[in-house]
C-alpha positions as CSV (number, residue, x, y, z in Angstrom):
1,X,124.6,139.8,73.3
2,X,123.1,138.4,76.6
3,X,120.2,136.9,74.6
4,X,122.2,134.7,72.2
5,X,122.4,131.6,74.5
6,X,118.7,131.6,75.5
7,X,117.7,132.1,71.8
8,X,119.8,129.1,70.8
9,X,118.3,126.9,73.5
10,X,114.7,127.9,72.6
11,X,115.5,127.4,68.9
12,X,116.7,123.9,69.4
13,X,113.8,123.1,71.7
14,X,111.3,124.4,69.2
15,X,113.0,122.6,66.3
16,X,112.9,119.3,68.3
17,X,109.3,119.8,69.1
18,X,108.5,120.6,65.5
19,X,110.3,117.4,64.4
20,X,108.5,115.4,67.1
21,X,111.7,114.5,68.9
22,X,111.3,113.7,72.6
23,X,113.3,116.8,73.7
24,X,113.6,116.1,77.4
25,X,114.5,112.5,77.0
26,X,117.1,113.3,74.4
27,X,118.5,116.0,76.8
28,X,118.7,113.5,79.6
29,X,120.4,110.9,77.5
30,X,123.0,113.5,76.5
31,X,123.5,114.6,80.1
32,X,124.1,110.9,81.1
33,X,126.6,110.5,78.3
34,X,128.4,113.7,79.4
35,X,128.6,112.4,83.0
36,X,130.0,109.1,81.8
37,X,132.7,111.0,79.9
38,X,133.5,113.1,83.0
39,X,133.8,109.9,85.1
40,X,136.1,108.3,82.4
41,X,138.5,111.3,82.3
42,X,138.4,112.3,85.9
43,X,141.3,110.1,87.1
44,X,143.6,111.3,84.4
45,X,142.8,114.9,85.0
46,X,143.3,114.5,88.8
47,X,146.7,113.0,88.1
48,X,147.6,115.9,85.8
49,X,146.5,118.4,88.4
50,X,148.5,116.6,91.1
51,X,151.6,116.6,88.8
52,X,151.3,120.3,88.1
53,X,150.9,121.1,91.8
54,X,153.9,119.0,92.7
55,X,156.0,120.7,90.0
56,X,155.2,124.1,91.3
57,X,155.4,123.3,95.0
58,X,158.6,121.2,94.8
59,X,160.6,123.9,93.2
60,X,161.2,121.9,90.1
61,X,160.2,124.8,87.9
62,X,162.6,127.1,89.7
63,X,165.4,124.5,89.5
64,X,164.9,124.0,85.7
65,X,164.7,127.8,85.3
66,X,168.0,128.3,87.1
67,X,169.6,125.5,85.1
68,X,168.4,126.9,81.7
69,X,168.7,130.7,82.4
70,X,172.4,131.1,81.6
71,X,172.2,129.4,78.2
72,X,168.9,131.2,77.4
73,X,170.3,134.6,78.2
74,X,173.3,133.9,76.0
75,X,171.1,133.3,73.0
76,X,168.8,136.3,73.7
77,X,166.0,134.8,75.7
78,X,165.0,136.7,78.8
79,X,165.2,134.5,81.9
80,X,161.8,135.8,83.0
81,X,160.0,133.9,80.3
82,X,161.5,130.5,81.0
83,X,159.1,129.5,83.8
84,X,156.2,130.3,81.5
85,X,157.8,128.3,78.6
86,X,158.3,125.3,80.9
87,X,154.8,125.3,82.5
88,X,152.7,126.2,79.5
89,X,152.7,122.7,78.0
90,X,151.6,121.3,81.3
91,X,149.1,123.8,82.7
92,X,147.2,126.7,81.2
93,X,146.1,128.1,84.6
94,X,149.6,127.8,86.1
95,X,151.2,129.5,83.1
96,X,148.6,132.2,83.2
97,X,149.5,132.9,86.8
98,X,153.1,133.3,85.8
99,X,152.2,135.6,82.9
100,X,150.2,137.8,85.3
101,X,153.2,137.9,87.6
102,X,155.4,139.0,84.7
103,X,152.8,141.7,83.8
104,X,152.8,143.0,87.4
105,X,156.6,143.0,87.7
106,X,157.6,144.3,84.3
107,X,154.4,145.5,82.7
108,X,152.6,144.0,79.7
109,X,154.4,146.5,77.4
110,X,157.9,145.3,78.5
111,X,160.0,143.0,76.3
112,X,159.2,140.0,78.6
113,X,155.5,140.9,78.8
114,X,155.2,141.1,75.0
115,X,157.0,137.7,74.6
116,X,154.7,135.9,77.1
117,X,151.7,137.5,75.4
118,X,152.7,136.1,72.0
119,X,153.7,132.8,73.6
120,X,150.3,132.4,75.4
121,X,148.6,132.8,72.1
122,X,150.8,130.5,70.1
123,X,151.5,127.6,72.4
124,X,149.2,124.8,73.6
125,X,148.7,123.1,76.9
126,X,150.0,119.9,75.3
127,X,149.8,117.5,78.2
128,X,146.4,118.7,79.2
129,X,145.1,118.4,75.6
130,X,146.5,114.9,75.2
131,X,145.2,113.9,78.6
132,X,141.7,115.2,78.0
133,X,141.1,114.3,74.4
134,X,142.8,110.9,74.3
135,X,141.4,109.7,77.6
136,X,137.8,110.9,76.6
137,X,137.9,108.5,73.6
138,X,139.9,105.8,75.2
139,X,143.2,106.1,73.3
140,X,146.0,104.4,75.3
141,X,149.0,104.8,72.9
142,X,149.7,108.4,72.0
143,X,152.5,107.4,69.6
144,X,154.2,110.6,68.3
145,X,151.6,113.1,69.6
146,X,153.6,114.2,72.6
147,X,156.9,114.7,70.8
148,X,155.1,116.6,68.0
149,X,153.2,118.8,70.4
150,X,156.3,119.6,72.5
151,X,158.3,120.4,69.3
152,X,155.5,122.7,68.2
153,X,155.6,124.4,71.7
154,X,159.3,124.8,71.5
155,X,159.0,126.3,68.0
156,X,156.3,128.7,69.3
157,X,158.5,129.8,72.2
158,X,161.5,130.5,69.9
159,X,159.4,132.3,67.4
160,X,157.6,134.3,70.1
161,X,161.0,135.8,71.1
162,X,162.0,136.3,67.5
163,X,158.7,137.9,66.6
164,X,158.8,140.4,69.5
165,X,162.5,141.2,68.9
166,X,161.9,141.8,65.1
167,X,158.5,143.5,65.1
168,X,157.6,144.8,68.5
169,X,160.7,146.4,69.9
């Protein structure tokens, strides 16, 4: 398996040489284009990272968790999964840290561990995806994308709980 990437690189290089394509010049043009894309999306990503850091550091996630927990427990949602459900649409890394914390506290085979595992595989980092993809192509008006993405995330959270409750307990 360690040889696949070098084989692909060599294959493209040889194919380019056979087709008489200026391989190095083409590579450099692609690298410059990639750097321009990075420069274009960097401010948006920096803003998103700052927002995630502020959410976690300010205690906003804990406040929202405490606010939602009583209602969530009444309808059968464990309170432990609420921080993951709140942070997942914003930050994949932040939610992964919370998932690992749940695994360490309760075990991956616990009810909460199973739910966050299913949730991690069925939800999207909606804000990150919108930020990255739309800003990389210059889209300014996201229209209904955010609402649709968050609705899909909420649906995935609900069905993560239901799936684990029905099939894995």
